[in-house]
N, C-alpha and C positions, 0 to 999 in steps of 0.2 A: 430301534437302533441296534446295530450289530455289537457283538461282544468279542473279547479276545478268544473265547471258546469257539465262536463262529469262524474266526480267521484260522485257528489251529485245525478245525475240522476241514476247512477248505484246503489247507496245505496237505492234509492227509489224502484228500481226494485227488488233487491235481499234480502232486510232486513227481509222479512217474512220467508225466506227459509234458511237463514244463521245464525248459532249460534253466539250470541254476546259473544265472548270469553272473559274471565276475564283478567284484567290487575292489578294484585295484587302486593303489595310491598313484596319484599323478604328481610327479616331481615338478613338472612345468607349472601347474596351477597352485601347487603348494608354495613354491618360491614366489610366484606372482602375487599371491594374496597374503602370505605370512601365516597360513594355516596348514594343517596336515589334511590335505584334500584327497578323498577317495571317490571315484566315479563308479556308480552302480549302473552297469551297461545293459539295461533291459532293451536297448535297441537291437540286441543280438538274438532276441527271440526269433523263432522260425518265421513269423510273419512281420518281424521288424518292430514290434511294440509290446508294451506290457498288457495290452488289452486281452491277450490270450488268456490270462489268468482268470479274470472275471467271467469271460465268456464260457470257458470250460467248466468252471465251478457251477455256473447256472445250468449248463447242459446236463451235468452229472446229478443235479438235484431234481430234474424233471421226472414226472411219473411215467410209467410205461405208455399210458394213453397219450400224454403230451409228446413224448418222443415219436410216437407213431404219426401223430398229426403234423409235426414239424414246427419250426420256429420262424419268426420274422423279425427284422430289425431295420433301423434307418441309420445310415452312416455315410460319411464322406471318405472313409478310408480305413483307419486302423481297427475300429470295432468290427467293421464289415469283414475284413480279412481274418481277424482272429476268430470270429464266430464261424465264418465259412470253413476255415481249416479244420477246426475241432468238431464241427457238426459233421463234416465229411468223414472224419476219423471214427465218429461215434455212429455213423449210419443214420443220421437225422437230416431230413430235408430242410434246407435253409433258403429263405427268400429275403433278399436284401434290397431295400429301396435306397437309391443313391441320387443326389442332385444331378441335373443335366450338366452342370459345370465340373463334375468330378473328372480329374485327369484320366486319360485312357489307360495309363499303366495301372492305376488302382482298380479300375473296372475289370481289366483283364486278369489281374492277380486274384481278385475276388471270385471271378468265374472259374479260374484255373483250380481253385480249391473245391469246386463242385457246387457252389451256390448258384441259385437262379437270381439274376440281377434285373431290376426294373429301374430305369432312369426316369425321375419325375421331379419337377419343380426347379426353381432357381437356387434354392438353398436347403440347408439341413431341415429347417422347420417345415418346408413344403414336403420334403421327403418323409419326414416323421408323421405328418398328417396322413399321407397316403399309406404308410405302413400300418398305422392304427386302423385305417379303414379296411385295408385288405386282410389284416389279422382277424378282425371281427367277422368279416365276410367269409373267410376260409377257415375260421376256428383254429388259427395258429397261435402259438405262445409268443408274445412280444418280449424280446430281450432288450431291455433299455441299456444304452451305453454306459450309464453311470448311476441312475437313480433306482437301484434295485439291490436289496440286501445281499443276495447271493453273489451278485457282480462285485459289490463293494468288498465283501469278505474275501473274494478271490484276489482282488487287487491288493488287499492287505497282506497277502503272503509275501510280497516283496519286502515289507517291513520286518517280518520274521527272519528272512534271509539276511537283511542288514544287521540285525542284532547278533546273528551267528558269525557273519563274515567280518564285522567291524565292531567288536564289543567295546572298544575305546571311544566310539562315536559320542560326541556331545551335542552336535547339531545335525539335522537332516534338512536338506532343501529340496522341495518337491514342486514340480509344475502343477498348476490347478486349471482345469477346464470346468467340468460340471461338479468335480469334487470327489469322484469315486476313488481315485488313486490316493489322494491325501487323506480322505476319510478313513479308508482301510488301513493305510500305513500309519496314520496317526494313532488309531486305536491299538494296533499291534504293538507299536513302540511305547506309547505312553503308559499302557496298561502293564507293560513288562518292565519299563525303566522310565518313571516319570521325570527323571532329571534331564532326559534328552529334549532339547529344544526343537520343535517342529515349525519350519518356516515354509509358507506357500508362496508361489510366484505366478503372477498372471501377466498377460499382455496388457499394456496401458490402454489399448484400444477397446478391450472388452473385459474389464475387471468385475465380472458379474458376481463372483463370490465375495470379493472385498466389499462391494456395495451391499450385498445381502447381509453380511456381518454387521455393517454399519447401521442398516435399516432394521435389522432383526427379522427379516423375511426375504424370500426370493423376489428379485425385481427383474423384469424383462428390459434389457437394454436395447438400444437401437442397433441395427446391423452395422458392422464395420469390417473392413478388409484387413487382414493381417497375415504375415508370413508364418505365424504360429497357428496354422489352421487347426491343428489337433487339439488346441485348448480354446478355440474361438467359440465359446458357448455363451449365449445371450442371457441365460437364466440359470442360476444355481439350482441344484436339486433339492427337493423337499426332504429327502432322506439324508442327503449328504450335509446339508447346512448344520443340523444339530451336532454332527460329528466334528465338523470344522470348529464350531463354537466351543466344543468341549476340549478338543485335543490340539488345535493349532494355535501356536503362540503369536504368530505374526503373518501378515500377508503383504507382500511388496509387489511392485509392478516394474516392468521393463519395456523400453520402447523398441521400435522396429530395428533401428541401427544397432542397438545393443544386442539384440537377438541374432542379427545377421553376423555380427562380429564374433559372437560366441560359436556359431556354426563353423565359421572359417577357422577359428583358433583350434577347435576340436579336430577338424580335418587335418590341419597343417601340423599341429604340435603333438596330437595324440593318435593321429591316423584313425580317427573315429568319425563315422558319418552319422550326424544327427539331423533330424528335421527341426523346424523352428520351435515347435512345442518341446521337443526333446532337449533343446539347448537353453531353454528359458531359465532353468535353475542356475546353470553356470553363468549366464548373462547377469543375473542378479548378484552372484558372488564376486565376479571380477570387476563389476562396476560399483561395488561397495554399497549395494542397496540393503544388505542385511547388517543390522547393527550388532555391536558387542560380540565381534567374532575374533578378535586378536588372539592368535596362538591356539585356536580351538581345533579339535578333531571334527572335521566336517565331511559329511557324506552328501553327494549331489546325485540325484536320480536323473540319468539320461534315459528318458522314458520311451523314445521312439526314433527311428531312423528312416522313415519312409518319406523322403523328400523328392519332389519332382526335379528331374535333372536339369530342366531349363531354368528353374528357380535357383538351383545350386550354381549353375554357370553364372547367373547374374550376381549372386552373392559373392562368388569368387572374384569376378571382375571389379565389382564395387569395392571389395576389400583391398584389392591390389592398388586401386586408385587412391584409396584412403591412406594406405601405407606408403605411398610414393613409389611403388614398384611398377606402376603403369601411369604414364602421363601423356597428355595431348598438348602439344605446343602449336600455336598459330604463328607462322613465320611469314613476314612480308619480304618479297624479293622481286627483282626485275624479271619480266616475262620474255626471256630469250633462251635459245638452246644452250644447255650447259649450266644454267643457273642452279637447277636442282642438284646437279652433280656436285657443285661446290658446297652446297648446304649439307648434303649427306656425307661429304668428306669430313666436315667439321664434327658431325655426330659420330661417325665411325672412329675418328681419332680419340674420342672420349668414351668409346665402348658402349654406345647406346644401340639397342637392337630395334630397328624400325619394324612395326607390325602392320601399319596401315597409313596410307596417305590420301588426302582429298584436296583437290584444287578448287579455287573459287576466284573468278575475275570480276564478278558483278556486285558482291556484297562486302560487308565489313569495311566500307570506306576505302576500297582499293582504288588507287589512281589508275588512269588509263596508261597502259604499257607496263603495269605491274600486276602481280598476282599474290594471293594469300594461299598458303598451303597449310592444312592441318596435318601434323605428323604425330601419330600415336607410337609410343616407344616403351619398351621394357627397360626399367632402370633399377638401380640398386637402392634407391631411397631418396628422401628429401635432399640430402647433401649432393647427391649425384645430379638431381634435377637443377639445383642452383648452379652447379658446375657447367652443365650444358647451356643454360640460359646465358651465363656470363661469356662462354666461348662464342656463342652466336652473336652476342652484342659486340664482342671484340672484333668479330669478322665483318661487322657492318650490317647484321640482320636484326631488325626490330622483331621482337617476339613477345608473345603473351601466353599465359597458361589458360587452357580451356577447361572449365569445370562443368 
C-alpha cells in the first residue's frame, strides 16, 4: 500500500512536466447546492485527463533496461493517451492495445503522441488480455491503468495540489473507476488532514468499487454500457481496494441522465468540457447524493474532458429537450395548399424557431384528406411550449407533444 511519502516523491518527479490545473470557485454550483464549491479542472491536462500523472510517475521509476525495452498498456482512451504522450517525451517506445470499438479520435490521438496502437477485442478486458500476452512475448513492461503503486502515487499528486489550492476544503468528491485516482488522492489528503471527508462516485451501471467494499474483496461485474466510459471498470483493483477501505468515507452512485445533465451544465454554465466520467462527481453533488453537505467547502474533481463529439451532440440535444428549449409537436391539419403556411404563421407570431418538419399521411390515425406534421422548434422553456400549444388549439389545430 502506498504512503504519503510515495505521493510526495511522485510529485517531486513529475511536477515539472504536469500542468498545475486550476481549482477555481464556481459561483453557479455554489449557489445551486448551498456549498462553497471549487472545481479541480484536471480535464485541462495536455491529453485531457488526470491519467498523465500516474503514467509519467511510472515511466520515471523504470530502470534503464526497462526503458530501453519499452512499455505496453491496454486502454480505451485516457490512459493510452497519457502514457503515449509521456513515453514519447521520455524516448520510450509504447505499445497500446485498444478495443476495436474505440472511437477513431482517441486512436488517432494516441498514435499522434508516438505510440504504436493495436486494435484488439470487443472491450477493455479483451484488449488487456492481448496486452498481457504481447508484453510477455516481447518482454515489455506492463503499465496498468490503476492497479500499480507507482501509478496510484502519481494520481495522488492531485490531492497534494488540492490541499495547497483549497486549504479550507472540508469535502472532496472524486470519480471512481478502478480506484487509482481516489486511492492516491485519499491517501494524500487523509494523511495530511484527516478531517477532510473523501467521497467517491461511480456510475450506477458499474459500481465495482462500491460492491468490492461491501463484499470485502474485488468482484467482477457483468459488462454494462455507460456514457461514463472512463470509469466503466468491471472489477476494482487489488491494490486500490485497501486504500479505498482505509481512506474513503463514502461511495455513491449516479445514473446516466444525471451524468449527462452534469456534462451539459458544466459546458453551459462553466464553459468547461467534461466527459461522462469527469462530470460524475458534479452529478452526485447537484443531485444531492452526498449526505451532510450543507454549507461545506467542497472540492469536486473534474478528472477528464475527452468526450466523443457525437455523444456530446446527443447530450446537448437531450438536455435541450429536457429543459423545454427544444420541442417536437405533432399537428393535425387539412392536406391542401397553404395549410402549412397558416400553421407556421401561428408559430412565428409566438416567436418559435422551426428547425425541422416531417409530414405523414398514413400513420398516427390520420383521416383521409388530412395530414400530420411533426414540427421541431427551439423554444424559451416549458411556459413558451404551453403558450404555443394553446395558440395552435385556439387556431383550430389539434396537437400533441412528441417525446
